[in-house]
C-alpha positions in Angstrom: -66.7 125.3 119.8 -64.4 125.6 116.8 -62.8 129.0 116.3 -61.3 130.2 113.0 -59.1 133.3 113.2 -58.5 134.9 109.8 -56.3 137.7 108.3 -53.9 138.0 111.2 -50.1 138.4 110.9 -49.0 135.3 112.8 -45.8 134.7 114.7 -45.1 131.2 116.0 -42.9 133.2 117.3 -41.1 132.8 114.0 -42.9 135.0 111.4 -45.6 133.1 109.5 -47.0 136.0 107.6 -50.7 136.6 107.1 -52.3 133.3 107.7 -55.4 131.7 109.2 -55.6 129.6 112.3 -58.1 127.0 113.4 -58.8 126.1 117.0 -60.7 123.0 118.0 -61.3 122.3 121.7 -58.2 123.5 123.6 -55.7 122.9 120.7 -54.5 124.5 117.5 -56.0 122.2 114.8 -54.8 123.8 111.6 -52.6 126.6 110.3 -52.6 128.2 106.8 -54.4 126.8 103.9 -55.8 123.9 105.9 -57.5 126.3 108.4 -60.7 126.3 106.2 -63.9 125.4 107.9 -67.4 126.9 108.1 -70.7 126.1 109.6 -72.9 126.9 112.6 -70.4 125.6 115.1 -67.6 127.7 113.7 -66.9 131.1 115.2 -64.9 133.3 112.8 -62.8 136.1 114.2 -61.3 138.6 111.8 -57.8 139.5 113.1 -57.1 142.1 110.4 -54.5 144.7 111.6 -53.4 142.3 114.4 -50.5 140.2 115.3 -51.6 136.7 116.3 -48.9 135.4 118.8 -48.6 132.7 121.5 -49.8 133.5 125.0 -47.0 134.7 127.3 -45.2 132.2 129.5 -44.1 133.7 132.8 -41.4 131.5 134.3 -41.4 133.1 137.7 -44.3 134.5 139.6 -45.0 134.7 143.4 -48.7 133.7 142.9 -49.4 133.7 146.6 -47.4 136.8 147.4 -44.2 137.2 149.3 -43.5 137.4 153.0 -42.0 140.8 152.8 -38.7 141.8 154.5 -40.3 144.6 156.6 -42.3 142.5 159.0 -45.7 140.9 158.8 -47.4 144.1 157.5 -45.1 144.0 154.4 -46.5 140.7 153.2 -47.5 141.2 149.5 -50.8 140.3 147.9 -51.8 137.2 146.0 -51.8 137.3 142.2 -55.3 138.0 140.8 -56.2 135.9 137.8 -57.6 139.0 136.0 -54.1 140.7 136.3 -52.5 137.8 134.5 -55.2 137.7 131.8 -55.0 141.4 131.2 -51.2 141.1 130.8 -51.5 138.3 128.2 -50.0 135.7 130.5 -51.6 132.3 129.8 -48.9 130.0 131.5 -47.0 130.7 134.6 -44.8 129.1 137.2 -45.4 129.8 140.9 -42.6 130.0 143.4 -41.8 130.8 147.0 -39.1 133.3 147.9 -37.6 134.5 151.1 -40.5 133.4 153.2 -41.3 129.6 153.2 -42.7 129.8 156.7 -45.9 131.9 156.4 -46.1 131.2 152.6 -46.2 127.4 152.2 -45.9 124.9 149.4 -49.4 123.6 150.1 -50.8 127.1 149.6 -48.8 127.4 146.5 -50.2 124.2 145.0 -53.8 125.2 145.9 -53.3 128.6 144.2 -51.9 126.9 141.1 -55.0 124.6 140.9 -57.2 127.7 141.3 -55.5 129.5 138.4 -56.0 126.4 136.3 -59.7 126.3 137.2 -60.0 129.9 136.1 -58.6 129.2 132.7 -54.8 129.6 132.8 -52.1 126.9 133.1 -50.0 127.1 136.2 -47.0 125.0 137.4 -44.9 125.3 140.5 -41.4 124.8 141.8 -40.7 123.1 145.1 -38.3 124.7 147.6 -37.6 128.4 148.2 -34.6 130.6 148.9 -33.2 128.2 151.5 -30.8 125.3 151.2 -31.6 122.6 152.4 -34.9 123.1 150.6 -38.3 123.1 152.1 -40.3 120.2 150.5 -43.7 118.6 150.9 -42.4 115.1 150.9 -39.1 113.7 152.3 -36.9 115.4 149.7 -36.8 117.2 146.4 -36.6 114.0 144.4 -39.9 112.8 145.8 -41.6 116.2 145.2 -40.6 116.2 141.6 -41.4 112.6 140.8 -44.7 112.3 142.7 -46.3 115.8 142.5 -47.4 116.6 139.0 -47.4 120.4 139.3 -43.8 120.6 140.6 -41.5 120.9 137.6 -38.4 122.4 139.2 -36.8 123.8 142.3 -36.5 127.4 143.6 -36.0 130.1 143.6 -32.8 129.3 145.5 -30.9 132.4 146.6 -27.2 133.1 146.1 -25.1 136.2 146.2 -27.6 137.8 148.6 -27.6 138.6 152.3 -31.0 137.0 152.5 -29.8 133.6 151.1 -28.9 130.7 153.3 -25.3 131.1 152.0 -25.1 127.7 150.3 -21.8 126.2 149.5 -20.8 124.9 146.0 -21.2 121.4 147.3 -24.7 122.1 148.6 -25.8 123.6 145.3 -24.3 120.6 143.4 -26.3 118.2 145.6 -29.5 120.1 145.2 -29.0 120.3 141.4 -28.3 116.6 141.2 -31.6 115.8 143.0 -33.4 118.1 140.7 -31.8 116.6 137.7 -32.6 113.0 138.6 -36.2 113.9 139.6 -36.7 115.7 136.3 -35.4 112.7 134.4 -37.5 110.2 136.2 -40.7 112.3 135.9 -40.1 113.6 132.4 -39.9 117.2 133.7 -37.3 120.0 133.4 -36.0 119.6 136.9 -34.6 123.0 136.5 -33.1 124.9 139.4 -34.4 128.5 139.4 -31.7 130.7 141.1 -32.3 134.1 142.6 -29.1 136.1 142.0 -28.6 138.9 144.5 -26.4 142.0 144.2 -23.2 140.6 145.7 -20.3 140.9 143.3 -19.7 137.1 143.0 -23.0 136.9 141.0 -23.3 133.5 139.3 -19.8 132.3 140.1 -21.0 129.4 142.2 -23.0 128.0 139.3 -19.9 128.0 137.1 -18.0 126.3 139.9 -20.7 123.5 140.1 -20.4 122.9 136.4 -16.6 122.9 136.5 -16.3 120.5 139.4 -19.2 118.1 138.6 -20.9 116.5 135.6 -23.9 118.8 136.1 -24.3 121.1 133.1 -24.9 124.8 133.3 -28.3 124.3 131.8 -29.5 122.6 135.0 -29.6 126.2 136.4 -31.9 129.0 135.5 -30.5 132.2 137.1 -32.8 135.2 137.3 -32.6 138.9 138.0 -29.6 139.0 135.7 -30.4 142.6 134.7 -29.8 143.8 138.3 -26.7 145.7 137.1 -24.5 146.0 134.1 -21.7 143.9 135.6 -24.1 141.0 136.3 -25.7 141.4 132.8 -22.3 141.0 131.2 -21.6 138.0 133.4 -24.9 136.6 132.2 -24.0 137.1 128.6 -20.8 135.2 129.2 -22.8 132.5 131.0 -24.9 132.1 127.8 -21.8 131.9 125.7 -20.8 128.9 127.8 -24.2 127.3 127.1 -26.2 128.4 130.1 -29.7 130.0 130.4 -30.4 133.4 131.9 -33.6 135.2 132.9 -34.2 139.0 133.2 -36.8 140.5 135.6 -39.3 142.9 134.1 -40.6 144.3 137.4 -38.2 147.2 138.0 -38.8 150.2 140.3 -37.6 153.7 139.9 -35.1 153.1 142.8 -33.9 149.9 141.0 -33.1 151.9 137.9 -31.4 154.6 140.0 -29.2 151.9 141.5 -28.1 150.6 138.1 -30.8 148.0 137.2 -31.3 147.8 133.4 -34.8 147.7 131.9 -35.4 144.3 130.2 -36.2 146.0 126.9 -32.8 147.8 126.9 -31.0 144.6 128.0 -32.5 142.6 125.2 -31.4 145.3 122.7 -27.9 145.0 124.1 -28.1 141.2 123.7 -29.2 141.6 120.1 -26.4 144.0 119.3 -23.8 141.8 121.1 -24.8 138.7 119.2 -25.9 136.8 122.3 -27.8 133.5 121.6 -31.3 134.7 122.2 -32.6 131.1 122.5 -31.0 131.0 126.0 -32.5 134.3 127.3 -35.9 134.9 128.8 -38.0 137.5 130.7 -40.1 136.8 133.8 -42.2 139.2 135.8 -41.4 138.3 139.4 -45.1 139.1 139.9 -46.3 139.9 143.4 -42.9 139.4 144.9 -41.7 141.7 147.6 -39.1 144.0 146.1 -37.3 145.3 149.2 -35.0 148.3 149.3 -32.0 148.2 151.6 -29.4 150.8 152.5 -25.6 150.4 152.2 -25.6 148.3 155.5 -28.4 146.1 154.2 -31.0 147.7 156.5 -34.6 147.5 155.2 -35.8 151.0 154.0 -38.8 150.3 151.8 -40.7 147.9 149.6 -42.2 147.6 146.2 -44.3 144.8 144.6 -43.7 142.8 141.4 -46.2 143.4 138.6 -47.2 140.8 136.1 -48.2 143.5 133.6 -44.5 144.4 133.3 -43.9 141.3 131.2 -46.1 142.5 128.4 -44.9 146.1 128.8 -41.2 145.2 128.4 -41.9 142.9 125.5 -43.7 145.7 123.6 -41.1 148.2 124.7 -38.4 146.0 123.1 -40.3 146.0 119.8 -40.6 149.8 120.0 -36.8 150.0 120.5 -36.3 148.1 117.3 -35.9 144.5 118.5 -37.4 142.3 115.8 -40.9 141.2 116.8 -40.0 137.5 116.8 -37.0 138.1 119.1 -39.1 140.1 121.5 -41.7 137.4 121.5 -39.4 134.4 121.9 -38.0 135.5 125.3 -41.6 135.5 126.8 -43.0 132.5 124.8 -41.1 129.7 123.2 -37.8 130.1 125.1 -39.2 129.7 128.7 -41.5 126.9 127.4 -38.6 125.0 125.9 -36.4 125.5 129.0 -39.2 124.3 131.3 -40.0 121.4 129.0 -43.5 122.5 128.2 -43.7 121.5 124.5 -47.4 122.3 124.2 -46.8 125.9 125.3 -45.3 129.1 123.8 -45.8 128.3 120.1 -48.4 128.5 117.4 -48.1 125.0 116.0 -50.3 122.0 115.3 -51.3 120.2 118.4 -50.1 123.0 120.8 -52.5 124.4 123.4 -54.6 127.2 121.9 -53.0 129.9 124.0 -52.8 133.0 121.9 -53.0 136.8 121.9 -54.3 139.3 119.3 -52.2 142.5 119.4 -52.9 145.6 117.5 -49.9 145.8 115.1 -49.9 149.6 115.0 -50.3 150.4 118.8 -49.2 147.1 120.3 -52.3 147.2 122.5 -53.5 143.8 123.7 -56.9 143.2 122.0 -57.8 139.6 123.0 -56.5 136.6 125.0 -57.4 133.0 124.4 -56.2 130.3 126.8 -56.7 126.6 126.2 -59.2 127.4 123.4 -61.3 129.8 125.4 -61.5 133.5 125.1 -60.6 135.1 128.4 -60.2 138.7 127.3 -61.6 140.8 124.5 -62.9 144.3 123.9 -61.2 145.4 127.1 -63.2 143.0 129.3 -62.1 139.9 131.2 -64.5 136.9 130.9 -63.7 134.9 134.0 -67.0 133.6 135.5 -67.2 133.5 139.3 -70.9 134.1 139.8 -71.7 130.4 140.1 -69.4 130.2 143.1 -70.0 133.5 144.9 -73.4 135.2 145.5 
């Protein structure tokens, strides 16, 4: 099937104005004046009053759920493909967190393949919170070179009482393996870093870069909107060339304890002149979001929501962040950092992952992934009837 989308206001995420788009197979085949084709095999979709934008790229999602820090009954649920589709997420990266014992890399890979079969694109990181890292093969290098879906490592925990308290030398060794594995396999080899609430924040990452030849860009620290002090540390990290990621799943208790909504943090970044090319949002979908008291005793639990990624992106637009800047942190930026050149942009030859968004209400109207409509008119079109009776 060939699909022609007409009259939409397109963002690549750079603004392209009102232009037409032609999709053939799973790719974008033409943009603008060249997107002219008609016939019985061409489906024409009128996107008047809509923004046409890339599908969202979620760089950190706990697709098989988290172990939970309140015992076995606090294990969180797996991600449902329908939740991702309804949130406009067409590409995501699955990770392990605190629990790499009852949640395993084999299960993570199986879930990633299942999401692919259901129409999305899913990659994974090897490892988890712990250092030395849990791996499928002998080490991180082999996992990255020999297992296609593994594109990085993490999320490795620092500045948190749940981390394995890695030293600077251990982080450097892990990053060097990830870097070489990425180079050999043509992947990002990025190290996703869970940054906890301890005051040292991302200091260890700066120490690795200062004491070795490993650049700051080898690390991809997340949860940087955890509090204002860490956010400012993150802005300084960007000024030195690093990448930072903000988490969109925030609870009422998180906000009461000083966490900053992603939309507000992005507005701060815009006003402060931070290089937005080095900043991203991720959902932390289906993660366990534990609450601890002053003595780090477990007192409650929330669960990450993939829908929060779309919500914070649109909230940023409502706050006055330019549309292209709100889009880039959930599309082209994570795709570039993760070395996924076929994702996160409306450009010739890219995967036809795109969203139609009502330009007045910012309501999600339709989702296409790899050239196939997965959501329209408020309905998800994932077929499972051929498998389950």
